[in-house]
N, C-alpha and C positions, 0 to 999 in steps of 0.2 A: 643367621643370627650368630652373634659372638658366643664363644663357649662359656665365658663367664656369665653372660646374660641368661643363657639356657640353664646353667647350673643354679643360678639364683631363682629362676622361675620354678625349677623342680623343688628347690628348698621351700618356696612359698606354698606350692601345692601340697607338699608333705606336712607343712605346719597346719594348713587348714584341715587336712585329713585327720591329723591328731586330734584337733578340736572336735571334729565331727564324730569321730569314733568315741570320744569321751561322752559327748551328748547322747549318742545312740545307746551306749552301755548304761548310762545313768537312767535313761528312760526305760530300758529293758529291765533293769533291776527293780525299779519302782513299780512297774506295771505288769511284769511277768511275761511280756511279749515285746517284740520290736515295734517301733512307731509306725503308724500309718501316715499317709500324706497329710492328713489334716491335724495330726497330733503334734507335729514338730515342724520347725522351719524346714522347708523342702531341701535346703542345702545340707541337712544332716540325715537324710533318708539313705537307706541301703543302696538304692540305685544311683544316687548322686555320689556316694562314696565309691562305688564300683567304677563309675565313669572317670572320676578323678584318679583312681589307681591306674586305670588303663592309660590315661593321658600322661601321668608321671612316668609310667613304664616306657611309653613311646618316646618321650623326651629324653629319658636316660639312654635308650637305645641309640637315638640320634646323636647324643653327646658322645657315646662310645665310638660311633662311626667317625665323627669329626676329629677325634683324637688320633 
């Protein structure tokens, strides 16, 4: 994969992470606890956020190796 494409993919992952964390925090403030799987879109759950963080980290590490 081209370095610029990989960098753009990481940017998109981080953008969606930002949105998900906002949704997660909003739910947490309103209800006093984190969302369960049926409370929010599954894309904004804690486990989904963690998976995307791991994926972004892996892509950044690969980009660093490619440079």
